[in-house]
N, C-alpha and C positions, 0 to 999 in steps of 0.2 A: 504494500500500500504506500503510495507516495503522498507526501504532504505538500500543499502549495505554500510557497513562501509569500508572506504578505508584502505588498508593494512598499518600496522605500519611502520614508517620510522625508520630503524635501526640507523640512525645518530641522531635522535631526542631523542630516548629513549635508554639510555645506558644498560638497562637490557635486551633488545632484542638481541639475539645472531645473529651475522652476518653469513649468509649462503654463501655469495659470498666472495671468498678469494681474487680474483683479481678485485679490484675496478677500478684501473687505470692501465690497463694491460701493456702498453708500459713503463710507469714510473717504475712500480714495477719490470718488467723484467730487465730493465737497472740496477736498484739498486741491484737485486739479482746477476746479472752478475758481477758487481763490487765486491761484497763480495766474490763470488766464485773465481774470478780472484786473489784477494789478498791472499786467502787461498791456491790456487794452486801454486802461486809464492813461498810462504813460504815453502810448502811441497816439491816442486821441488828443491828449493835451498838446503834444508836440506838433501834431499835424494841424490842429486848429490854430495854434499860435503861428506856425509857419505860414499858413494861408493868410491870416489877417496881417501878418507882418510883411510878407513879400508878395503873395499870390494875387491879391486884389488889384494891385497897382501895376504889376508887371505883365505885359502881354507876351513878350518873347524872352524866354530865359537865355537864349543864345546871343542876345544883344551885348556887344562888348562894353557898352556904356554902363552896364549893370555891375561891372567889376568893383567899382568904387563903392556902390551901394552895398553890395554883399560884404565887402571888406570891412566897412564901418559897422554895419548892422550885425555881422557875424558874432562880434563880441557880446552884443546885447542878447542875441539869440542863444549863445552858449551859456550866458548867465541864467537866462530863463530856463534853459534845459537843465541846468544844475538844480535850480529851485524845484522844477517839476520832479526830478529824480529824488530829491530829498523828501518831498511830499509823499511820493509813492512809497519810498522806503519806510517812512513813518507809518503809513497806512498798512504796509505789509507787516511791520513789527507788531502793531496793535492786533492785526488779524492772526499772526502766528502765535500770539500769547494764548489764544484759545487752545492751541495744541501744546505749547510748551508748558503751560501751567499744569495741566493734568499729568504730563510726563514727569515733571518735577515732583508732584505729589506721589506718583507711583514709585519713583526712586526712593523717596523718603520712607514710604510705607513698607517697601520690601525690606529696608534695613530694620525698621521697627519690628515687623513680623519675624524677620530672620533672627533677631535678638531674643525671640521667645514670647513676645507680647501678642497672644492670640485674641485679645479683646479689641485690638486696633482694627478700624474699618476706614477705608478711603472715602473721603467726602470731596465732591467736586461741585463747582457752581453750576447752576442751570445754564444750559447752552454750551458748556465746555464739551470738547470732543472726547472720545474714548469712554463714553458712558457705558457701553456694553462691556468693555474690558474692566471697568470699575466694578460693575455688578458681578462679573465672573470672579474677580479677585476677592470680593467680599464673601461670596458664596463659598469659595475655596477655603478662606480663612475660618469661616464659621464651621465648615465641615471638619477642618483640622482641630478646631477648638473642641468640638463634640467628641472626636476620636480620642484626643489627648485627655479630655475630662473623664471619659469612660475608662481609659487606661489608668488614670490617676486613682479613680475609685477602686478599681480592681487591685492596684498596687497597695492601696490602703488596707483592703481586706486581707491580702496576702501577708502584709506586714503584721497585722493583728494576729493571724494564725502563727506566724513565725515567732512573735512575741510570746505566745502561749507555749510554743515548743521550748523557748529559752528558759522558761520557768519550770519546765518539766525536770524532775530530779533523776530520771533514769538515763540521761544522755551522758555519753562519755565526753571527756574534755575536748577531744578532737572534733567530735560531731557538734558539740556545743559551739566551738569556735567557728566551724563552717556555717552553722545556722545563723550565728550573729553576723558573720560577713555577708551572707545572703540577705539578711534583713537590712543591713546598712546599704547594700547595693539597691535593694527594692525601694528603700526610702528616698534614694537619690534619683529614681527614674524620672519623676516629673518636676523636680525642683527647678529646672531651667526654664519652665514655661509659666507664663501668667495666663491663667484660664479663668 
């Protein structure tokens, strides 16, 4: 009997090329729309300014007499271009904050949960991106909290039984020492977690 091997997970093996471009379609679409919007705003602002600055009055762009006009006005146009790009950059920074803010919270939260605090939950503002990931992270942390809490209660019961064995008078010193070591190990099982 032959067993079929499961397909390779492209997220586990970095050498496997991804064939799916849109992994998270709605998130990626919104991100692409943000980028396209920023670029279109910049192009539109530059084009409109160019038209009002040069295009309305000039009929023939090949006229040699226009050289002096372009030479003097190019500095003004360059200055306006820099102002437009600064404005679009600020707009992009504000827009990217909706993505960078939740990523920062995720980084902080993974450190907190990684240190053993299973009571921690990620909170993001309304309208922030990565809401689905936040919900999944919180469900995962809650599930880990339940599992560790269950194990902690079980370890407490085992520790109680081991405590009863320690007080038993018929144990040899070697067995008593092993039981005490096991009890101290069981008592440390859940100490690193905040549940």
